[in-house]
C-alpha positions as CSV (number, residue, x, y, z in Angstrom):
1,M,53.9,125.2,150.8
2,P,52.0,123.6,147.9
3,W,53.3,124.4,144.4
4,W,49.8,125.4,143.3
5,L,49.7,128.2,145.8
6,L,52.9,129.7,144.5
7,F,51.5,129.3,140.9
8,L,48.2,131.0,141.9
9,A,50.1,133.9,143.5
10,F,52.2,134.3,140.3
11,V,49.0,134.3,138.1
12,L,47.2,136.8,140.4
13,A,50.2,139.2,140.4
14,W,50.5,138.9,136.6
15,I,46.9,139.7,136.1
16,L,46.8,142.6,138.6
17,T,50.0,144.1,137.1
18,G,48.4,144.1,133.6
19,A,45.2,145.6,135.0
20,L,47.1,148.3,136.9
21,R,49.3,149.1,133.8
22,R,46.1,149.7,131.8
23,Y,44.7,151.8,134.6
24,A,47.9,153.9,134.7
25,L,48.0,154.3,130.9
26,A,44.3,155.4,130.8
27,R,44.7,157.9,133.6
28,N,48.2,159.1,132.5
29,V,49.8,158.0,135.8
30,M,53.3,157.9,134.2
31,D,56.8,158.3,135.4
32,V,58.4,160.8,133.0
33,P,62.2,160.2,132.8
34,N,64.6,162.8,134.1
35,A,68.4,162.9,134.8
36,R,68.1,160.5,137.8
37,S,65.8,158.0,136.0
38,S,67.0,154.5,134.9
39,H,64.6,154.5,131.9
40,K,64.4,156.5,128.8
41,I,60.7,156.6,127.9
42,P,57.7,157.4,130.1
43,T,56.7,154.3,132.2
44,P,53.4,153.5,133.9
45,R,53.5,153.8,137.7
46,G,51.7,151.8,140.4
47,G,52.3,148.2,139.2
48,G,54.0,147.3,142.5
49,I,50.7,147.4,144.3
50,S,49.8,144.2,142.5
51,F,52.4,142.4,144.6
52,V,51.2,143.9,147.8
53,I,47.6,142.8,147.0
54,T,48.8,139.3,146.1
55,F,50.8,139.1,149.3
56,V,48.0,140.3,151.6
57,A,45.6,137.9,149.8
58,G,48.0,135.1,150.4
59,M,48.4,136.0,154.1
60,L,44.6,136.0,154.5
61,F,44.4,132.6,152.8
62,L,47.1,131.2,155.1
63,G,45.2,132.6,158.1
64,M,41.9,131.1,157.0
65,T,43.5,127.7,156.5
66,G,45.1,127.8,160.0
67,A,48.7,127.8,158.6
68,L,49.4,131.2,160.3
69,A,48.0,132.7,163.5
70,W,45.4,135.4,163.0
71,Q,47.3,137.9,165.0
72,A,50.3,137.6,162.7
73,V,48.1,137.6,159.6
74,M,46.2,140.8,160.7
75,G,49.4,142.6,161.7
76,I,51.1,141.9,158.4
77,A,48.0,142.5,156.4
78,V,47.3,145.9,158.0
79,A,50.9,146.9,157.7
80,G,50.9,145.8,154.0
81,A,47.7,147.7,153.3
82,W,49.2,150.9,154.8
83,I,52.3,150.6,152.8
84,A,50.2,149.9,149.6
85,L,48.1,153.0,150.3
86,I,51.1,155.2,150.8
87,G,52.7,153.9,147.6
88,F,49.5,154.3,145.6
89,L,49.1,158.0,146.8
90,D,52.8,158.6,146.0
91,D,52.4,157.2,142.5
92,H,49.4,159.5,142.0
93,G,51.5,162.5,143.1
94,H,49.7,163.3,146.4
95,I,52.7,162.9,148.7
96,Q,55.6,165.4,148.8
97,A,59.2,164.1,149.2
């Protein structure tokens, strides 16, 4: 795998994490600490979706270049999108435990 592809994935994840952090702060999507929390102050939620988006984008790129079979790319991308959607809804408080 070329080094620039890893660097590009890192930069994309970094930018998306910052954008999602600003989104969470603006819409008050915060994880308020409780007795089970590992942090002491309210923390923005939803930053993990940046890694899923970066991963799915990378998979699509590898599929378009022929490095991976389209069946594998689509299976992994669809599964990743579902996981991201469930995580996003959970971060916004729409899924009960």
